[in-house]
TIMI-211560 format. One line per 10 residues: number of its first residue (from 1); for each residue x, y, z of C-alpha. Coordinates in nm, 3 decimals, always signed. Layout:
BEGIN
NUM = X,Y,Z  ... .
//
This chain:
BEGIN
1 = +7.925,+10.139,+12.444  +7.948,+10.541,+12.372  +8.327,+10.363,+12.205  +8.133,+10.080,+12.005  +7.814,+10.338,+11.934  +8.114,+10.554,+11.740  +8.329,+10.271,+11.601  +7.994,+10.161,+11.413  +7.885,+10.498,+11.288  +8.275,+10.583,+11.115 .
11 = +8.247,+10.671,+10.817  +7.908,+10.638,+10.745  +7.779,+10.950,+10.538  +7.505,+11.146,+10.323  +7.310,+11.100,+10.046  +7.323,+11.382,+9.870  +7.193,+11.559,+9.513  +7.196,+11.283,+9.173  +7.517,+11.263,+9.055  +7.539,+11.326,+8.672 .
21 = +7.550,+11.070,+8.450  +7.829,+10.829,+8.457  +8.106,+10.803,+8.224  +8.177,+10.413,+8.273  +8.164,+10.165,+8.527  +8.318,+9.864,+8.585  +8.494,+9.550,+8.802  +8.834,+9.565,+8.894  +8.977,+9.325,+9.123  +8.767,+9.300,+9.453 .
31 = +8.737,+9.723,+9.376  +8.376,+9.823,+9.115  +8.446,+10.162,+8.985  +8.256,+10.406,+8.836  +8.395,+10.646,+8.664  +8.308,+11.017,+8.539  +8.425,+11.361,+8.332  +8.599,+11.344,+8.058  +8.921,+11.140,+7.942  +9.206,+11.304,+7.963 .
41 = +9.221,+11.540,+8.205  +9.383,+11.549,+8.570  +9.296,+11.208,+8.809  +9.081,+11.264,+9.067  +9.008,+10.929,+9.284  +8.708,+10.872,+9.586  +8.727,+10.602,+9.858  +8.388,+10.597,+10.097  +8.410,+10.517,+10.392  +8.326,+10.209,+10.575 .
51 = +7.980,+10.096,+10.520  +7.951,+10.356,+10.221  +7.905,+10.324,+9.831  +7.978,+10.619,+9.549  +7.685,+10.830,+9.694  +7.849,+10.985,+9.986  +8.019,+11.146,+9.725  +7.780,+11.252,+9.518  +7.819,+11.613,+9.586  +8.146,+11.638,+9.518 .
61 = +8.204,+11.423,+9.223  +7.899,+11.650,+9.033  +8.138,+11.933,+9.192  +8.476,+11.837,+9.001  +8.379,+11.602,+8.721  +8.404,+11.796,+8.491  +8.759,+11.979,+8.516  +8.918,+11.598,+8.647  +8.861,+11.226,+8.570  +8.680,+11.066,+8.851 .
71 = +8.724,+10.756,+8.983  +8.455,+10.667,+9.200  +8.565,+10.325,+9.463  +8.300,+10.072,+9.663  +8.536,+9.845,+9.868  +8.436,+9.533,+9.830  +8.155,+9.448,+10.029  +8.046,+9.809,+10.089  +7.620,+9.938,+9.888  +7.536,+9.568,+9.751 .
81 = +7.966,+9.495,+9.638  +8.071,+9.191,+9.762  +8.225,+9.026,+9.983  +8.615,+8.941,+9.979  +8.905,+8.684,+10.159  +9.018,+8.871,+10.392  +9.331,+9.047,+10.458  +9.143,+9.339,+10.343  +9.391,+9.628,+10.377  +9.627,+9.400,+10.141 .
91 = +9.349,+9.283,+9.927  +9.136,+9.677,+9.830  +9.569,+9.784,+9.867  +9.713,+9.558,+9.580  +9.351,+9.661,+9.384  +9.408,+9.939,+9.368  +9.756,+9.968,+9.237  +9.636,+9.692,+8.963  +9.398,+9.953,+8.869  +9.645,+10.219,+8.807 .
101 = +9.851,+10.053,+8.565  +9.549,+9.832,+8.295  +9.389,+10.171,+8.302  +9.723,+10.413,+8.249  +9.559,+10.625,+8.537  +9.901,+10.911,+8.611  +9.951,+11.083,+8.887  +9.626,+11.146,+9.068  +9.460,+11.195,+9.361  +9.281,+11.066,+9.670 .
111 = +9.014,+11.189,+9.869  +8.878,+10.927,+10.117  +8.647,+11.004,+10.359  +8.706,+10.843,+10.716  +8.881,+10.407,+10.609  +8.860,+10.568,+10.319  +9.089,+10.827,+10.460  +9.313,+10.532,+10.654  +9.373,+10.386,+10.314  +9.422,+10.664,+10.094 .
121 = +9.746,+10.705,+10.355  +9.829,+10.374,+10.324  +9.848,+10.461,+10.034  +10.089,+10.706,+10.054  +10.330,+10.490,+10.171  +10.362,+10.266,+9.974  +10.381,+10.407,+9.608  +10.439,+10.829,+9.667  +10.544,+10.830,+9.267  +10.238,+10.715,+9.170 .
131 = +10.069,+11.023,+9.335  +9.991,+11.398,+9.335  +9.844,+11.393,+9.672  +9.565,+11.248,+9.950  +9.317,+11.451,+10.155  +9.165,+11.216,+10.424  +8.892,+11.371,+10.612  +8.843,+11.194,+10.921  +9.041,+10.924,+10.841  +9.372,+10.872,+11.035 .
141 = +9.683,+10.696,+10.988  +9.556,+10.427,+11.358  +9.209,+10.478,+11.491  +9.124,+10.803,+11.746  +9.243,+10.649,+12.123  +9.431,+10.395,+12.000  +9.718,+10.520,+12.040  +9.675,+10.511,+12.382  +9.642,+10.128,+12.415  +9.851,+9.831,+12.421 .
151 = +9.826,+9.577,+12.120  +9.656,+9.288,+12.388  +9.440,+9.521,+12.483  +9.368,+9.674,+12.129  +9.294,+9.305,+12.001  +9.064,+9.297,+12.231  +8.929,+9.540,+12.188  +8.856,+9.458,+11.769  +8.738,+9.177,+11.865  +8.473,+9.283,+12.103 .
161 = +8.386,+9.578,+11.872  +8.392,+9.370,+11.522  +8.184,+9.003,+11.667  +7.929,+9.298,+11.811  +7.837,+9.419,+11.476  +7.892,+9.102,+11.306  +7.619,+8.954,+11.555  +7.372,+9.250,+11.395  +7.159,+9.020,+11.190  +7.134,+9.273,+10.811 .
171 = +6.714,+9.319,+10.898  +6.867,+9.567,+11.201  +7.154,+9.722,+11.127  +6.921,+9.997,+10.959  +6.832,+10.015,+11.299  +7.156,+10.010,+11.460  +7.269,+10.288,+11.250  +7.002,+10.512,+11.361  +7.110,+10.458,+11.688  +7.495,+10.562,+11.657 .
181 = +7.496,+10.798,+11.335  +7.321,+11.048,+11.629  +7.751,+11.103,+11.765  +7.852,+11.160,+11.367  +7.568,+11.430,+11.165  +7.442,+11.717,+11.248  +7.118,+11.683,+11.118  +6.818,+11.479,+11.219  +6.657,+11.349,+10.931  +6.931,+11.239,+10.736 .
191 = +7.019,+10.946,+11.050  +6.736,+10.853,+10.824  +6.871,+10.809,+10.477  +7.198,+10.770,+10.579  +7.073,+10.457,+10.814  +6.881,+10.311,+10.529  +7.147,+10.376,+10.226  +7.381,+10.212,+10.481  +7.202,+9.908,+10.558  +7.337,+9.783,+10.153 .
201 = +7.625,+9.611,+10.345  +7.695,+9.303,+10.510  +7.775,+9.363,+10.856  +8.028,+9.017,+10.889  +8.217,+9.216,+10.630  +8.166,+9.571,+10.748  +8.303,+9.374,+11.128  +8.631,+9.298,+10.906  +8.671,+9.623,+10.835  +8.662,+9.760,+11.180 .
211 = +8.945,+9.476,+11.319  +9.149,+9.539,+11.066  +9.134,+9.942,+11.145  +9.119,+9.846,+11.426  +9.479,+9.682,+11.483  +9.619,+9.941,+11.227  +9.912,+10.118,+11.297  +10.030,+10.319,+10.953  +10.211,+10.551,+11.190  +10.549,+10.424,+11.126 .
221 = +10.573,+10.444,+10.740  +10.429,+10.730,+10.772  +10.823,+10.927,+10.665  +10.762,+10.713,+10.287  +10.456,+10.972,+10.275  +10.616,+11.197,+10.067  +10.372,+11.336,+9.885  +10.166,+11.646,+10.064  +9.869,+11.499,+10.254  +9.627,+11.694,+10.403 .
231 = +9.386,+11.561,+10.710  +9.006,+11.766,+10.719  +8.932,+11.746,+11.144  +8.621,+11.808,+11.213  +8.485,+11.979,+11.572  +8.165,+11.925,+11.788  +8.168,+12.192,+12.083  +7.866,+12.031,+12.165  +8.029,+11.624,+12.112  +8.455,+11.699,+12.117 .
241 = +8.433,+11.862,+12.472  +8.300,+11.541,+12.629  +8.371,+11.288,+12.364  +8.609,+11.073,+12.465  +8.904,+11.223,+12.340  +8.761,+11.565,+12.559  +8.897,+11.775,+12.294  +8.834,+12.117,+12.469  +8.864,+12.316,+12.227  +8.973,+12.356,+11.800 .
251 = +9.331,+12.365,+11.835  +9.362,+12.063,+12.138  +9.216,+11.852,+11.829  +9.440,+11.967,+11.576  +9.679,+11.939,+11.841  +9.635,+11.539,+11.832  +9.587,+11.490,+11.441  +9.859,+11.671,+11.404  +10.083,+11.458,+11.642  +9.903,+11.115,+11.446 .
261 = +10.081,+11.254,+11.136  +10.398,+11.374,+11.255  +10.567,+11.157,+11.054  +10.491,+11.253,+10.709  +10.722,+11.487,+10.562  +10.416,+11.705,+10.434  +10.144,+11.634,+10.648  +9.895,+11.932,+10.752  +9.529,+11.947,+10.973  +9.303,+12.153,+10.868 .
271 = +8.979,+12.135,+11.162  +8.606,+12.225,+10.963  +8.356,+12.403,+11.289  +8.094,+12.317,+11.361  +8.061,+12.018,+11.239  +8.138,+11.654,+11.261  +8.246,+11.326,+11.097  +8.026,+11.397,+10.813  +8.209,+11.740,+10.746  +8.047,+11.650,+10.341 .
281 = +7.697,+11.713,+10.502  +7.733,+11.987,+10.851  +7.973,+12.211,+10.609  +8.004,+12.175,+10.219  +8.066,+12.538,+10.162  +8.378,+12.460,+10.369  +8.516,+12.124,+10.276  +8.478,+12.232,+9.936  +8.705,+12.495,+9.975  +8.967,+12.311,+10.147 .
291 = +8.951,+12.082,+9.916  +8.975,+12.306,+9.592  +9.299,+12.493,+9.786  +9.409,+12.139,+9.877  +9.424,+12.040,+9.488  +9.549,+12.397,+9.292 .
//
């Protein structure tokens, strides 16, 4: 049940202060895109995590839009956006490259949280020449723990977890998140806000995203990801020593994350503590510093 709780809550995030007014909003294939900042500035693309919309990056959008042309993506099925046919990762990846082509977006830096971070790594493998860098906030080339399972075990875990999420009635989705989010964010008062914001998602679509994520293993293609990759990992001394990985200290967690990214030529791992999965809320100043350094 604990693993299920972590999987279900993966990539949910927090409502922050109001974002600046978007300069433009449009649909690009399966992707809803909100644009901020001034045309002609370097491009920065934010990819939210599971069940989230751009609201999870509100603070960062406001912070970076003066210096960047910011594109905030909503993935299909999340935050009220319509779902699309499967496979989801393949569809979104194709639509992402089409977005860059049709809008003339040159060498963007990608910042993704959780499943959005996994997508950033996947895109870095496919066309590194079209990207500036990829920053993954607790998103990895393989879901943590799946690397210890064989193919049948992973398939069974993915099917079971997806079925349980899909069976959650829409009206009960927020309540289900409130039971799992304490593993993901520190402040109790934020659990309600996060759950209520994330409830605007179809559980069946969320289940399919989780299923594909649990089955995904990008490690064989990491050697092609020839751009700088920064993995920002959280460590919480109240949870990590007792969780699935049982990381005794930040160094142990860093070594594990580095092992999962070992094939990438320019990958680095930075641990921020004390923080849970939602680093952008638990430690916003530390995340700012890490993002600033990576973008420089």
